[in-house]
C-alpha positions, 0 to 999 in steps of 0.5 A, spaced: 246 509 007 239 509 006 237 508 013 242 513 015 240 519 011 233 517 013 235 518 020 238 524 019 232 527 015 228 525 021 232 528 026 232 535 022 224 534 021 223 533 028 228 539 030 224 544 025 217 541 028 220 542 035 222 550 033 215 551 030 212 548 036 216 552 041 214 558 037 207 557 037 207 556 044 210 563 045 205 566 040 199 563 044 202 565 051 203 572 048 196 572 046 193 569 052 197 575 056 194 580 052 187 578 052 188 577 060 190 584 060 184 587 056 179 583 061 183 586 067 182 593 064 175 591 063 173 589 070 178 595 073 174 600 069 167 597 071 164 600 078 166 596 084 160 598 088 153 600 086 149 605 090 143 603 093 138 609 095 132 607 099 126 604 095 131 602 089 135 596 088 140 595 082 143 589 080 148 587 074 151 581 070 157 581 066 160 576 061 166 579 057 168 576 050 175 573 051 174 567 046 180 567 042 182 574 039 175 577 041 175 582 047 169 587 047 168 594 050 161 593 054 160 597 060 155 598 065 155 604 071 151 607 076 153 613 081 150 618 085 149 625 082 150 632 085 142 633 085 141 627 089 139 623 083 142 616 081 146 616 074 145 610 070 149 608 064 150 601 059 153 601 053 157 598 047 163 600 044 164 598 036 170 593 036 173 587 039 180 588 042 184 592 047 182 599 044 175 598 044 176 596 052 180 602 053 175 607 049 170 604 053 173 607 059 174 614 056 166 614 055 164 611 062 169 617 065 166 622 060 159 621 062 161 621 070 165 627 069 160 631 065 154 629 069 157 633 074 155 639 070 150 637 065 144 633 069 139 632 063 140 625 060 139 628 053 144 634 054 149 629 057 149 625 051 150 630 047 156 633 050 159 626 051 158 625 044 162 632 042 167 631 047 169 624 044 169 627 037 174 632 039 179 626 041 179 624 034 177 617 036 176 612 030 171 608 035 164 609 037 159 607 042 152 606 043 149 608 050 143 608 054 143 614 060 138 614 065 137 619 071 133 616 076 129 620 082 130 615 088 124 619 092 119 618 086 121 612 082 121 617 076 126 615 070 129 620 065 132 616 059 136 618 053 139 613 048 145 614 043 144 608 038 143 603 043 138 597 043 131 599 047 130 597 054 125 592 057 120 594 063 115 590 067 110 591 072 107 587 078 100 587 075 102 583 069 104 589 064 110 589 060 113 592 054 119 594 050 121 601 049 121 604 042 122 611 043 126 616 039 133 615 039 139 619 037 146 617 033 151 613 037 156 617 041 162 619 037 159 619 030 156 626 028 158 632 032 152 636 034 147 630 035 141 631 039 138 626 044 131 626 046 129 624 053 123 620 055 120 620 062 117 613 065 116 611 073 118 605 076 112 603 080 112 598 086 114 591 084 116 593 077 123 592 074 127 596 068 132 592 064 138 594 060 142 590 056 147 590 051 146 586 044 151 581 046 145 578 051 139 578 045 143 577 039 147 572 035 148 567 030 143 563 034 138 568 036 135 574 032 135 581 036 127 581 036 126 574 039 132 576 044 128 582 047 122 578 047 125 573 051 128 578 056 121 581 056 118 574 058 123 573 064 121 580 066 114 579 066 115 573 070 120 576 075 115 582 077 109 578 077 111 573 082 116 578 086 122 573 085 127 579 085 132 582 081 138 578 082 134 572 079 132 576 073 139 578 072 141 570 073 135 568 068 138 574 063 145 572 063 143 564 062 139 567 055 146 570 053 149 563 053 145 561 048 145 566 043 152 563 040 156 569 040 163 571 042 161 578 044 160 581 051 154 581 055 152 586 060 145 587 063 143 592 069 136 591 072 133 597 076 127 594 081 123 597 087 125 595 094 118 593 096 120 594 103 120 601 102 114 605 100 114 611 095 110 618 096 106 619 090 110 621 084 109 628 080 104 627 074 107 627 068 104 629 061 101 622 058 103 620 051 101 615 046 103 608 048 103 610 055 110 614 055 111 620 058 116 626 056 119 632 059 117 639 056 118 640 049 119 633 047 115 629 041 112 623 044 113 616 041 108 611 039 108 603 040 111 599 046 114 605 050 113 604 057 107 607 061 108 612 067 108 606 071 113 602 069 
């Protein structure tokens, strides 16, 4: 009697365990499908081709956060503008889910669409910010937008709450831009975004990253930016090429101990194509140059030759 009751109880327990296991597998498959869909959504919204005008090279690296339940909303983009210049953006959406990935697509499309009517980077971020607020989205995004003149190497830059970019020159100079920055997109209506002007020189590089590259449990953001700066110095000084720099930066992203997206975009001069002298820009303290009516910043901002 005891053995029979024990066997019946054991069979019932095995049946329950089997049902729980099947349910766990079903939930795991469902979650994996959701993550795969969100990752596919991310990749589908990123550009397949990058412009390559004479004198300029652009290289990118991207690693989505697809660990467990995390799906981020980092992006990069580069596209020709109506005036012949190149629009370049990189950014990071708040949150780690499918909604963040979808919001990323909205921001990227808005930037492209508004760039056809608003070419100034500061006004472009301002209009994009107001558009996102009008959509009543619960999310926000940080972003850096650049307008690059491929004929001269002149870069006009505006930041919306995004971490600073890094520059290095072939003659050994480098820095981390700490110029003025506006609030993230989708937070405050009527926000203003100051514009800084730099110039990419022969052999120089400009590195744009998201915080998943330089910040995490194993790495403080200042240390991460410093490591990217050293990688840029080595690359520009030794003429290793921007693809090698992207590879080095993405290896750094593997060490920060995070489960966040990681994106990097590097702009470099194509050494095989000469540039004509760029128009002179008004110098500012720290070497940065800005357009008319802008307040110059101090600190580590890039010089007219970046």
